[in-house]
C-alpha positions as CSV (number, residue, x, y, z in Angstrom):
1,M,-4.1,-0.4,-15.8
2,N,-7.4,-1.5,-14.0
3,F,-8.6,-2.8,-16.9
4,L,-5.4,-4.9,-17.1
5,K,-5.8,-5.8,-13.8
6,L,-9.2,-7.4,-14.5
7,L,-8.2,-9.3,-17.7
8,R,-5.8,-11.6,-15.2
9,A,-9.1,-13.2,-14.3
10,G,-8.5,-12.8,-10.4
11,H,-4.7,-13.7,-10.9
12,G,-2.3,-11.1,-8.9
13,N,1.1,-11.5,-10.2
14,Y,3.1,-9.4,-12.6
15,V,5.2,-10.9,-15.0
16,I,8.6,-9.9,-17.8
17,N,8.3,-11.8,-20.6
18,A,8.7,-11.3,-24.3
19,Q,5.3,-9.8,-24.5
20,A,5.5,-7.3,-21.6
21,R,8.9,-5.9,-22.9
22,D,7.0,-5.6,-26.0
23,Y,4.1,-3.9,-24.1
24,M,6.7,-1.5,-22.7
25,R,8.3,-1.0,-25.9
26,R,5.2,0.3,-27.3
27,G,4.6,2.3,-24.7
28,S,7.3,4.2,-25.1
29,L,9.5,2.7,-22.2
30,S,13.3,3.9,-22.3
31,R,15.4,1.1,-24.0
32,P,17.8,1.2,-20.7
33,A,14.7,0.8,-18.3
34,I,13.4,-2.3,-20.6
35,R,16.9,-3.7,-20.1
36,L,17.3,-3.4,-16.6
37,L,13.9,-5.5,-16.1
38,A,14.8,-8.0,-18.7
39,E,18.3,-8.5,-17.2
40,A,17.0,-8.7,-13.6
41,D,17.0,-12.3,-11.8
42,D,13.5,-12.1,-11.1
43,K,10.7,-12.1,-13.6
44,Q,7.8,-13.3,-11.8
45,F,6.3,-11.4,-8.9
46,A,3.6,-12.7,-6.6
47,D,1.4,-9.5,-5.9
48,Q,1.8,-5.9,-6.4
49,A,3.6,-5.1,-2.9
50,A,6.7,-7.8,-4.8
51,W,6.4,-5.5,-8.2
52,Q,6.9,-2.3,-6.3
53,A,9.5,-3.4,-3.9
54,N,11.3,-4.6,-7.7
55,L,10.5,-1.6,-9.3
56,Y,12.0,0.3,-6.0
57,Q,15.3,-1.8,-5.9
58,L,15.8,-1.5,-9.6
59,G,15.5,2.3,-8.8
60,T,12.8,2.5,-12.0
61,S,10.3,4.2,-9.4
62,A,12.2,7.1,-8.9
63,P,12.3,9.3,-12.2
64,K,9.3,11.5,-12.8
65,V,9.0,12.2,-16.3
66,A,6.4,11.3,-19.5
67,P,5.7,8.8,-20.4
68,D,5.7,7.7,-16.3
69,P,8.6,4.8,-16.4
70,T,6.5,2.7,-13.3
71,Q,3.1,3.0,-15.3
72,I,4.3,1.7,-18.1
73,A,6.7,-0.9,-16.7
74,T,3.7,-1.9,-14.1
75,E,1.4,-1.7,-17.4
76,G,3.8,-4.3,-19.3
77,A,4.1,-6.7,-16.1
78,L,0.4,-7.2,-16.0
79,W,0.1,-7.7,-19.6
80,G,2.9,-10.4,-19.1
81,S,0.8,-11.8,-16.7
82,V,-2.5,-12.2,-18.9
83,K,-0.2,-13.9,-21.6
84,A,1.8,-16.0,-19.8
85,R,-1.4,-17.6,-18.4
86,G,-2.6,-18.3,-21.8
87,L,-5.8,-15.7,-21.5
88,L,-7.6,-13.8,-24.2
89,G,-6.7,-16.0,-26.9
90,C,-9.5,-15.3,-29.4
91,T,-11.4,-12.9,-27.3
92,V,-13.2,-10.1,-28.6
93,I,-13.4,-6.7,-26.8
94,V,-16.7,-5.0,-26.5
95,S,-15.9,-1.3,-25.4
96,D,-17.0,2.4,-26.0
97,N,-13.6,3.0,-27.5
98,A,-13.0,4.4,-24.3
99,D,-9.0,4.8,-23.6
100,Q,-8.6,1.8,-21.3
101,F,-9.8,-1.0,-23.4
102,N,-7.4,0.0,-26.3
103,V,-5.3,-2.6,-25.9
104,G,-6.1,-4.1,-29.5
105,Q,-2.7,-2.4,-30.4
106,F,-1.0,-4.8,-28.4
107,N,-2.4,-7.9,-29.9
108,V,-5.3,-8.6,-27.7
109,G,-7.4,-9.8,-30.1
110,R,-10.7,-8.5,-31.9
111,H,-12.2,-5.2,-30.9
112,A,-16.1,-5.0,-31.6
């Protein structure tokens, strides 16, 4: 999650868009949870507090199951923010292959 926050290039928002929903699907978030987020009136959140309040209001922050729905939804909204700003178009990610950098499966860019 920290890596996704860094990819927002200093912006603090969270966005539910097609890319966010795709990330959530690939992260095994349940279809009902994705549908709930997709059908909600609000799709953009100014900061973490607004995002967390939205999750609480929708009731998606309560279940304690694996995978953690709050974490997957939050990662998806972070990814949505990155893509909504058009960031990472042709970016190459150089990493030590640690899991937090394994975002290529979500079409981030190329890995070196």
